[in-house]
LUMVO-860682 format. One record per residue: residue number from 1; residue in three letters; x, z, y of N, C-alpha, C in turn. Coordinates in pm, whole numbers, plus 50000, padded with zeros to 5 digits. Layout:
(atom NUM,'Ala',(X,Z,Y),(X,Z,Y),(X,Z,Y));
...
END
This chain:
(atom 1,'Unk',(91977,23647,92023),(91958,23617,91883),(91863,23498,91872));
(atom 2,'Unk',(91903,23398,91793),(91816,23281,91780),(91695,23312,91693));
(atom 3,'Unk',(91596,23226,91699),(91468,23251,91633),(91483,23266,91481));
(atom 4,'Unk',(91567,23182,91420),(91585,23189,91274),(91647,23323,91232));
(atom 5,'Unk',(91745,23369,91309),(91809,23497,91279),(91712,23612,91304));
(atom 6,'Unk',(91630,23601,91407),(91530,23703,91437),(91426,23712,91324));
(atom 7,'Unk',(91383,23598,91273),(91287,23597,91161),(91350,23660,91036));
(atom 8,'Unk',(91477,23626,91010),(91547,23684,90894),(91558,23835,90910));
(atom 9,'Unk',(91589,23879,91032),(91601,24023,91060),(91468,24094,91034));
(atom 10,'Unk',(91359,24036,91079),(91227,24097,91059),(91193,24107,90911));
(atom 11,'Unk',(91224,24003,90834),(91196,24007,90689),(91281,24113,90620));
(atom 12,'Unk',(91409,24121,90659),(91497,24221,90600),(91455,24362,90639));
(atom 13,'Unk',(91411,24382,90763),(91364,24514,90807),(91244,24558,90723));
(atom 14,'Unk',(91149,24467,90701),(91031,24499,90620),(91072,24531,90476));
(atom 15,'Unk',(91164,24452,90422),(91212,24477,90286),(91279,24615,90278));
(atom 16,'Unk',(91364,24646,90377),(91434,24775,90382),(91335,24891,90390));
(atom 17,'Unk',(91236,24880,90476),(91138,24987,90493),(91059,25011,90365));
(atom 18,'Unk',(91030,24905,90293),(90951,24917,90171),(91034,24967,90053));
(atom 19,'Unk',(91157,24916,90037),(91237,24939,89917),(91353,25037,89935));
(atom 20,'Unk',(91386,25069,90059),(91498,25160,90092),(91633,25107,90044));
(atom 21,'Unk',(91643,24978,90022),(91770,24909,89998),(91751,24764,90037));
(atom 22,'Unk',(91861,24695,90057),(91852,24554,90094),(91851,24467,89968));
(atom 23,'Unk',(91795,24346,89978),(91787,24260,89860),(91924,24208,89818));
(atom 24,'Unk',(91934,24173,89691),(92055,24108,89640),(92057,23964,89693));
(atom 25,'Unk',(92167,23894,89670),(92176,23754,89713),(92069,23670,89643));
(atom 26,'Unk',(92044,23696,89514),(91940,23622,89441),(91803,23649,89499));
(atom 27,'Unk',(91775,23775,89530),(91646,23810,89590),(91632,23747,89729));
(atom 28,'Unk',(91743,23741,89803),(91738,23679,89935),(91706,23530,89925));
(atom 29,'Unk',(91758,23464,89822),(91727,23321,89802),(91576,23304,89787));
(atom 30,'Unk',(91512,23394,89714),(91366,23387,89697),(91293,23419,89826));
(atom 31,'Unk',(91336,23524,89894),(91270,23567,90017),(91274,23458,90124));
(atom 32,'Unk',(91389,23393,90137),(91407,23293,90243),(91385,23149,90194));
(atom 33,'Unk',(91342,23135,90068),(91316,23003,90010),(91439,22913,90015));
(atom 34,'Unk',(91555,22969,89981),(91678,22892,89974),(91698,22845,89831));
(atom 35,'Unk',(91754,22727,89816),(91776,22671,89683),(91907,22721,89621));
(atom 36,'Unk',(91998,22771,89704),(92127,22812,89650),(92175,22943,89711));
(atom 37,'Unk',(92266,23007,89636),(92328,23129,89689),(92425,23095,89801));
(atom 38,'Unk',(92474,22972,89806),(92563,22929,89913),(92491,22938,90048));
(atom 39,'Unk',(92365,22896,90050),(92286,22905,90174),(92268,23052,90213));
(atom 40,'Unk',(92247,23138,90114),(92235,23282,90140),(92366,23336,90196));
(atom 41,'Unk',(92479,23294,90139),(92610,23340,90186),(92630,23306,90334));
(atom 42,'Unk',(92588,23186,90373),(92602,23146,90514),(92513,23232,90604));
(atom 43,'Unk',(92392,23262,90556),(92303,23348,90633),(92362,23489,90645));
(atom 44,'Unk',(92416,23541,90535),(92475,23675,90536),(92591,23683,90635));
(atom 45,'Unk',(92672,23578,90643),(92783,23575,90740),(92727,23588,90882));
(atom 46,'Unk',(92622,23515,90911),(92561,23523,91045),(92501,23662,91070));
(atom 47,'Unk',(92436,23718,90966),(92377,23852,90979),(92485,23958,91003));
(atom 48,'Unk',(92597,23944,90935),(92708,24038,90953),(92767,24026,91092));
(atom 49,'Unk',(92786,23903,91140),(92841,23882,91274),(92752,23942,91382));
(atom 50,'Unk',(92621,23941,91357),(92526,23996,91455),(92508,24147,91439));
(atom 51,'Unk',(92571,24208,91339),(92560,24353,91318),(92430,24395,91252));
(atom 52,'Unk',(92360,24299,91192),(92231,24327,91128),(92252,24387,90990));
(atom 53,'Unk',(92352,24337,90918),(92388,24391,90788),(92538,24414,90783));
(atom 54,'Unk',(92578,24496,90688),(92719,24519,90657),(92732,24514,90506));
(atom 55,'Unk',(92854,24516,90455),(92875,24521,90311),(92958,24644,90279));
(atom 56,'Unk',(92919,24713,90169),(92997,24829,90128),(93118,24783,90047));
(atom 57,'Unk',(93195,24877,89995),(93317,24843,89920),(93290,24765,89793));
(atom 58,'Unk',(93167,24773,89740),(93131,24700,89619),(93068,24564,89650));
(atom 59,'Unk',(93058,24529,89778),(93001,24400,89816),(92851,24401,89832));
(atom 60,'Unk',(92788,24518,89816),(92643,24528,89833),(92608,24530,89982));
(atom 61,'Unk',(92498,24468,90016),(92454,24468,90154),(92394,24603,90190));
(atom 62,'Unk',(92430,24651,90306),(92372,24774,90361),(92326,24744,90502));
(atom 63,'Unk',(92225,24814,90549),(92171,24783,90682),(92267,24821,90794));
(atom 64,'Unk',(92274,24736,90894),(92344,24768,91017),(92250,24845,91108));
(atom 65,'Unk',(92300,24884,91222),(92221,24964,91315),(92094,24892,91360));
(atom 66,'Unk',(92100,24762,91375),(91983,24689,91425),(91865,24702,91330));
(atom 67,'Unk',(91893,24703,91199),(91784,24715,91101),(91723,24853,91096));
(atom 68,'Unk',(91803,24956,91120),(91754,25093,91102),(91721,25163,91234));
(atom 69,'Unk',(91743,25096,91346),(91717,25162,91473),(91568,25161,91506));
(atom 70,'Unk',(91529,25260,91582),(91392,25273,91630),(91393,25262,91782));
(atom 71,'Unk',(91285,25213,91841),(91282,25207,91987),(91275,25347,92047));
(atom 72,'Unk',(91352,25370,92151),(91347,25495,92227),(91268,25466,92353));
(atom 73,'Unk',(91152,25532,92366),(91059,25500,92474),(91059,25602,92585));
(atom 74,'Unk',(91169,25666,92610),(91174,25763,92718),(91156,25904,92666));
(atom 75,'Unk',(91093,25991,92747),(91073,26130,92704),(90931,26172,92735));
(atom 76,'Unk',(90892,26286,92679),(90757,26338,92700),(90768,26488,92724));
(atom 77,'Unk',(90683,26541,92809),(90682,26683,92839),(90627,26761,92720));
(atom 78,'Unk',(90694,26867,92684),(90640,26957,92583),(90577,27079,92650));
(atom 79,'Unk',(90587,27086,92781),(90525,27194,92858),(90393,27145,92914));
(atom 80,'Unk',(90382,27140,93046),(90261,27093,93110),(90256,26940,93104));
(atom 81,'Unk',(90138,26884,93078),(90127,26738,93072),(90166,26673,93204));
(atom 82,'Unk',(90227,26556,93195),(90262,26481,93315),(90239,26333,93287));
(atom 83,'Unk',(90214,26256,93391),(90193,26113,93368),(90321,26048,93316));
(atom 84,'Unk',(90304,25954,93226),(90420,25884,93171),(90381,25741,93139));
(atom 85,'Unk',(90478,25655,93148),(90457,25517,93111),(90546,25487,92993));
(atom 86,'Unk',(90495,25405,92901),(90576,25365,92787),(90673,25257,92834));
(atom 87,'Unk',(90800,25286,92822),(90903,25193,92865),(91016,25199,92764));
(atom 88,'Unk',(91058,25083,92715),(91168,25079,92620),(91296,25116,92694));
(atom 89,'Unk',(91354,25230,92658),(91476,25277,92723),(91598,25227,92646));
(atom 90,'Unk',(91588,25228,92514),(91702,25193,92429),(91652,25187,92286));
(atom 91,'Unk',(91742,25159,92193),(91712,25176,92052),(91810,25279,91998));
(atom 92,'Unk',(91770,25346,91893),(91848,25458,91844),(91834,25465,91693));
(atom 93,'Unk',(91945,25484,91622),(91938,25510,91479),(91950,25661,91460));
(atom 94,'Unk',(91871,25713,91369),(91877,25856,91344),(92011,25895,91285));
(atom 95,'Unk',(92070,25808,91203),(92203,25838,91148),(92303,25863,91259));
(atom 96,'Unk',(92307,25774,91356),(92405,25787,91465),(92374,25908,91552));
(atom 97,'Unk',(92247,25940,91569),(92207,26053,91653),(92238,26187,91585));
(atom 98,'Unk',(92210,26196,91456),(92219,26324,91386),(92355,26351,91321));
(atom 99,'Unk',(92428,26246,91289),(92552,26262,91212),(92672,26222,91297));
(atom 100,'Unk',(92756,26319,91329),(92877,26290,91407),(92991,26242,91320));
(atom 101,'Unk',(93002,26295,91199),(93113,26262,91110),(93058,26218,90974));
(atom 102,'Unk',(93020,26090,90962),(92957,26044,90837),(93043,26066,90713));
(atom 103,'Unk',(93175,26054,90726),(93262,26068,90609),(93270,26211,90557));
(atom 104,'Unk',(93236,26308,90640),(93245,26447,90595),(93109,26517,90594));
(atom 105,'Unk',(93000,26439,90598),(92867,26499,90605),(92782,26466,90484));
(atom 106,'Unk',(92689,26557,90455),(92592,26534,90347),(92463,26608,90379));
(atom 107,'Unk',(92356,26571,90309),(92225,26635,90324),(92202,26734,90212));
(atom 108,'Unk',(92127,26837,90242),(92083,26931,90138),(91944,26980,90176));
(atom 109,'Unk',(91857,26997,90075),(91721,27045,90100),(91719,27197,90097));
(atom 110,'Unk',(91645,27255,90191),(91637,27400,90205),(91529,27456,90112));
(atom 111,'Unk',(91563,27564,90045),(91466,27639,89965),(91469,27783,90018));
(atom 112,'Unk',(91354,27844,90029),(91349,27982,90077),(91326,27991,90226));
(atom 113,'Unk',(91296,28113,90271),(91255,28134,90410),(91349,28223,90490));
(atom 114,'Unk',(91473,28235,90446),(91563,28328,90515),(91611,28277,90651));
(atom 115,'Unk',(91585,28150,90685),(91632,28097,90814),(91517,28051,90904));
(atom 116,'Unk',(91397,28103,90880),(91280,28054,90953),(91287,28085,91102));
(atom 117,'Unk',(91347,28195,91141),(91356,28228,91284),(91459,28141,91356));
(atom 118,'Unk',(91538,28066,91282),(91629,27966,91340),(91563,27829,91340));
(atom 119,'Unk',(91436,27824,91296),(91363,27698,91295),(91386,27615,91171));
(atom 120,'Unk',(91448,27674,91069),(91474,27603,90944),(91376,27653,90838));
(atom 121,'Unk',(91290,27564,90794),(91182,27598,90702),(91212,27547,90560));
(atom 122,'Unk',(91145,27603,90459),(91158,27547,90324),(91119,27399,90324));
(atom 123,'Unk',(91190,27321,90248),(91171,27176,90233),(91235,27094,90346));
(atom 124,'Unk',(91286,27160,90452),(91360,27087,90555),(91488,27032,90492));
(atom 125,'Unk',(91539,26926,90549),(91671,26876,90512),(91767,26918,90623));
(atom 126,'Unk',(91884,26965,90583),(91986,26996,90682),(92107,26906,90657));
(atom 127,'Unk',(92173,26872,90766),(92296,26793,90756),(92411,26891,90767));
(atom 128,'Unk',(92498,26887,90666),(92612,26976,90658),(92737,26893,90687));
(atom 129,'Unk',(92818,26940,90781),(92945,26874,90813),(93057,26962,90761));
(atom 130,'Unk',(93123,26916,90656),(93231,26996,90597),(93364,26976,90671));
(atom 131,'Unk',(93365,26888,90773),(93486,26864,90850),(93502,26955,90970));
(atom 132,'Unk',(93400,27033,91001),(93407,27123,91116),(93464,27259,91076));
(atom 133,'Unk',(93535,27321,91165),(93583,27456,91142),(93471,27553,91180));
(atom 134,'Unk',(93423,27634,91085),(93313,27726,91118),(93356,27832,91219));
(atom 135,'Unk',(93264,27855,91314),(93290,27955,91417),(93184,28064,91409));
(atom 136,'Unk',(93210,28173,91477),(93116,28283,91486),(92980,28232,91536));
(atom 137,'Unk',(92873,28270,91470),(92736,28235,91507),(92694,28094,91463));
(atom 138,'Unk',(92779,28022,91390),(92738,27893,91332),(92649,27919,91211));
(atom 139,'Unk',(92556,27828,91186),(92482,27832,91061),(92565,27753,90960));
(atom 140,'Unk',(92591,27814,90846),(92682,27754,90748),(92617,27748,90610));
(atom 141,'Unk',(92667,27656,90530),(92639,27654,90388),(92756,27727,90323));
(atom 142,'Unk',(92726,27836,90254),(92834,27921,90204),(92810,27959,90058));
(atom 143,'Unk',(92920,27978,89988),(92918,28032,89853),(92973,28174,89864));
(atom 144,'Unk',(92885,28270,89838),(92924,28410,89849),(92910,28473,89711));
(atom 145,'Unk',(93021,28518,89655),(93023,28580,89522),(92947,28494,89420));
(atom 146,'Unk',(92978,28365,89418),(92924,28266,89322),(92780,28223,89347));
(atom 147,'Unk',(92718,28263,89457),(92583,28217,89490),(92587,28140,89622));
(atom 148,'Unk',(92512,28029,89627),(92507,27945,89747),(92393,27989,89838));
(atom 149,'Unk',(92417,27984,89968),(92316,28022,90065),(92341,27954,90199));
(atom 150,'Unk',(92239,27958,90282),(92244,27905,90418),(92221,28023,90511));
(atom 151,'Unk',(92318,28057,90596),(92306,28174,90683),(92394,28156,90807));
(atom 152,'Unk',(92372,28247,90905),(92462,28257,91019),(92592,28321,90972));
(atom 153,'Unk',(92704,28272,91023),(92835,28330,90994),(92874,28421,91109));
(atom 154,'Unk',(92912,28545,91077),(92957,28639,91179),(93090,28700,91138));
(atom 155,'Unk',(93176,28719,91239),(93306,28784,91218),(93319,28895,91320));
(atom 156,'Unk',(93346,29016,91272),(93373,29131,91360),(93505,29189,91314));
(atom 157,'Unk',(93609,29162,91392),(93742,29206,91351),(93780,29136,91221));
(atom 158,'Unk',(93812,29215,91121),(93847,29159,90990),(93723,29141,90900));
(atom 159,'Unk',(93610,29194,90942),(93487,29187,90863),(93416,29054,90885));
(atom 160,'Unk',(93384,28987,90776),(93308,28863,90779),(93181,28886,90700));
(atom 161,'Unk',(93066,28842,90757),(92941,28857,90683),(92846,28744,90719));
(atom 162,'Unk',(92744,28729,90639),(92641,28627,90660),(92511,28697,90697));
(atom 163,'Unk',(92439,28640,90795),(92316,28702,90842),(92203,28600,90836));
(atom 164,'Unk',(92090,28643,90783),(91970,28559,90777),(91904,28554,90915));
(atom 165,'Unk',(91817,28456,90931),(91734,28447,91051),(91592,28487,91012));
(atom 166,'Unk',(91582,28599,90944),(91456,28655,90899),(91484,28802,90872));
(atom 167,'Unk',(91414,28888,90943),(91443,29033,90933),(91416,29092,90795));
(atom 168,'Unk',(91350,29017,90707),(91324,29067,90572),(91445,29054,90479));
(atom 169,'Unk',(91553,28997,90528),(91672,28976,90445),(91789,29056,90500));
(atom 170,'Unk',(91867,29121,90412),(91982,29200,90459),(92101,29109,90488));
(atom 171,'Unk',(92198,29164,90562),(92325,29094,90580),(92396,29086,90445));
(atom 172,'Unk',(92471,28979,90428),(92547,28960,90304),(92695,28974,90334));
(atom 173,'Unk',(92757,29071,90269),(92900,29095,90284),(92964,29060,90151));
(atom 174,'Unk',(93064,28971,90152),(93123,28931,90024),(93197,29047,89957));
(atom 175,'Unk',(93171,29060,89825),(93241,29162,89747),(93372,29105,89694));
(atom 176,'Unk',(93367,28975,89655),(93486,28912,89599),(93532,28791,89680));
(atom 177,'Unk',(93438,28698,89706),(93482,28576,89775),(93372,28520,89865));
(atom 178,'Unk',(93418,28448,89965),(93330,28376,90055),(93393,28240,90082));
(atom 179,'Unk',(93321,28136,90045),(93368,27999,90066),(93268,27928,90155));
(atom 180,'Unk',(93314,27875,90266),(93227,27801,90358),(93239,27652,90323));
(atom 181,'Unk',(93127,27593,90281),(93126,27451,90242),(93108,27359,90362));
(atom 182,'Unk',(93052,27411,90471),(93034,27329,90589),(92943,27395,90690));
(atom 183,'Unk',(92937,27333,90807),(92857,27383,90918),(92730,27297,90928));
(atom 184,'Unk',(92615,27361,90947),(92489,27290,90965),(92486,27233,91106));
(atom 185,'Unk',(92467,27102,91117),(92467,27038,91249),(92330,26985,91288));
(atom 186,'Unk',(92240,26967,91191),(92106,26917,91221),(92009,26964,91115));
(atom 187,'Unk',(91885,26976,91156),(91776,27009,91063),(91667,26904,91083));
(atom 188,'Unk',(91613,26856,90972),(91513,26748,90977),(91389,26795,90903));
(atom 189,'Unk',(91274,26779,90968),(91148,26817,90907),(91053,26698,90912));
(atom 190,'Unk',(90988,26672,90800),(90890,26565,90793),(90753,26628,90790));
(atom 191,'Unk',(90664,26587,90879),(90532,26648,90889),(90428,26577,90804));
(atom 192,'Unk',(90443,26453,90779),(90344,26378,90700),(90411,26306,90587));
END
């Protein structure tokens, strides 16, 4: 990547981190001190070719992997301490790591403590993939008798029920209907 493109990438990364969206073409003209939108268009073409930005169906700029990736510096022991050196192993975007099927996935915030023994706490975000076929012992987002919940799915013969990961909650057996909206594939917790 040439120096000019690298500088543009750094400015766009800072803008993205601060605003959680990329600038418009007019804003980019101001950021890069360009006199015309034509100059911005040429820069955007170069940024797209380098995978730094993409455009959605409405023509709005969205970040490419390079803008949203974080450095992956190896691994660390969670057991006994061991010597380690900081070494750049790769870069990684959380979207690519956590989401296998972007077109069929969405986020939902967890309320309640019925899944705490599965490591899912209130205020966590879970990624739901509605494209997966739910299997026995999957954690699912389900609508049971008109109420939505997050639970383990279990099937015993013809009997289907939902089970919490907290002994203070009973199993839920549908009286009328059970609709599985998707399978939980990831849980995200923010500490600070």
